[in-house]
N, C-alpha and C positions, 0 to 999 in steps of 0.2 A: 604638554607644552608648560602649563602653569606650575605644575610640580617641578620641571626643570628649572624654571625661573626662580622658584622660591628657594630651590637647592643652592643655586648660584648667589641667590640674596643672602643666604646663610653662610655661604663661604666667605662673602665679602664681609660680614660681621666678625668672622673668625680671623680674618686677616687683621682687622682692626685690633682685635684681641692680642694677637701676636706682637703688633706694633707696640701696644702698651707695654708688653712684657719686656720687649727690647728697650724701650725708653726707660723703664725702671731698673733694668740691669745697668744700662749706660749711666744713669745718674748715680748708682751705688758704686761703680767703677770711678766715676769722676770725684765722688766725695771721698773715696780712699785716697786718691791722688792729692786732693786738696788738703785733707786733715792729717794724713799719715805721711806726707811726702813720698808717696808711692808712685814713682814715675811710670813703672810698668803699667800700673792700673790706669793712669791717666791716658797712656797710649792706647790701651785697650778700649777706653771710652772713645777716643777719636776714631778708631776703627770701627767701632759699633755705630757710630754716627752715620758713617757712609753706607752701611747695610741698612739702616733705617731710612735713609734717603731713598734707596732703591725699594724698599718695601712700600714706601709711599707712592712712588711712581707706579708699581704694580697695582696697588689698590685703586688707583685712578684710572688705569687702563681697564681694569675689571668693571669699574662703574660705568666707564664710557660705553663699554661694550653692551652692558645691560641697557642703558639709555638708547642706544642705536638699534639694537636687535629686538627689544622687547617692548619698547614705547610704554613702560609703566605709567599707570595713573594713581591719583589718590595716595594712600598710605605708602604704597610700594615706591612710586616716585619720590616721596618725601623721605624714605628710608635711603634711596640710592644717593640722592642729593645730600643727605645729612653725612653719608659715609664719605664723600668727598670732602666735605668741611672738616669732619673729624680726623681724617688722615693727615690733612694740612696741620691741624692744631697738634695731633700727636708727634708728627715730624719736627715741630716747632719745640715741643718738650724735649726732643733729643738735641736740638740745637742749643738749648739752654743748658743742658748736661754738657754739651761740647765746650761751651764757653767756660765752665766750671774746670773742665779738664786742661783748657788752653791756659787757664790763670794758674793752674797748679804747675804745668809744664814751664811756663815763663819764670816762675819764681824759684823753681827747684834749684839747688836742695833747701833753699830757705823755707821756713813755714810761712803760709800765706796768712794764717790766723793767728793772732796773739793768744797765748795759752789760756788766759782767762775768758776768751770768747769762744774757745774750741767747743764746750758743752752746748751752747746754743746752736752752733753750726752742726754738731752731731744730731741734735734733735731735728733741725730743719732737714737733714739728710734722711732721717728715719721717717719723718712725717711725709715728705714728698715721695719717697719710695714706696710708702704704704699706699699713698694716693694713686700710684700708677697701678698697683695690683687691685685696689677698689674700683678703679676705672675698667680694667680688664674684666672683673665680674660683672660690672653693669652692662658692658657691651655684649658679654656672653649670655645676659638675661638671667643671671643667677639671682633668685628670689632673695630678699634681705633688705638691709638698709645701706647700701653702698653709697647712694648719692647723699644721705644724711652724713655718712662718715667723711665723704669728700668735703661737705661743706664746713663740718666742725674742724677738720684738719686745716682747711684753708684758713679759718678764723686765727687758729693757733699760729700759722705760718705768718700771717699778717702782723701778729703781736711780736713774734721773734724778730721779724723784719724791722719794726719800728724800734725794738730793743737795741739792736745792733746799730742801727743809725744813730740812736740816742747816744750809745757808747763811744763812737768814732767822732761825734761832734762836740762831746763834753769837753769844757775847758780843761779838765783834769787829764785828757788823753796825752800819753807820754810816748807813743810809738812812732809818731811822724805822720807825714802826709801819704806816703806810699802804701803803708800797711792800712791806713784809713780808707783809702780809695779801694783797695783790694777787698777789704771786709764789705765795704758798702756795695761792690760789684756782686760778690758772691751771695750776699743777702738778697740782692735784687733778682739774680738768676733763679734762686730757690722760690722766691715769691712769685715770679713769673711762671715757672713750671707749675706752681700750684694752680695759678690762675687758669692756665690752659687746660689742666685736668678738669677743673670745675666747669669750664666752658664746653668740653666735650661731653661730660656727664650730663650737663643740663640739655644740650641738644639731643642726645641720644635717649634720654628719658622721656623727652617730648615725643620722640617717635614712637617710643613703646607704648606710651600711656595716652598720648593726645593732650596731656595736662601738663603745663609748665611747673616744674617743681619749686616749692617754696625754698628761697634762700634768706640768709641773714642779710642785713644792710652791706656789711663788708663783703659778703660773698657775692651779693648783686653787683657791687662796684667792680669786684675782681672779675666777674664774668664779662662786664661790658668792656674792661681794660683788655681782656684776653681776646677780644676781636681785632685787636691791633698789634703788630709786632713792633 
């Protein structure tokens, strides 16, 4: 009985890992839509978000079944409850990618981001996409420094977010109000995606080790923010 339970618990972790991969792919598609005016990629991101929503519901049903049928205690209970929390946060990562895709679709065929700010947004897309992969590895229990990489990437995302906000609020900004709002929204969506990833990583690392991982000042703030939509 216990072997079966732990097999189902492992399958639950695998579900979360697949959700991370889905969120990362959705983000990459949304980024292509946003920065390359690729409407087809934006539409694929929107379709992928619906799939991620279904994956979250399946994950929650699996967790509820474990709670109802196995009555886990101690670390096992902590793992199941953490899985429910993480599924919600990963689904939220998908929602944030969806917002990027919606922004791209709304402005198509016009560019969302002025040319001089595209490099910063490209870096945001690369960083947050890599965070989804690091999170997948952390959920899979892959040895290494996945959480440290998540935290370092989150710090860089925060700095890029601030840089972009500084650019659109600078008195020398010449692109008008609508592009400024669009850039600020896009930067915020990337920043929140990163916050959610750190929040999931922190919760799962605690489940695995029983020790809260150290985070930088900005990372800790991001994790606190990530508990709220």
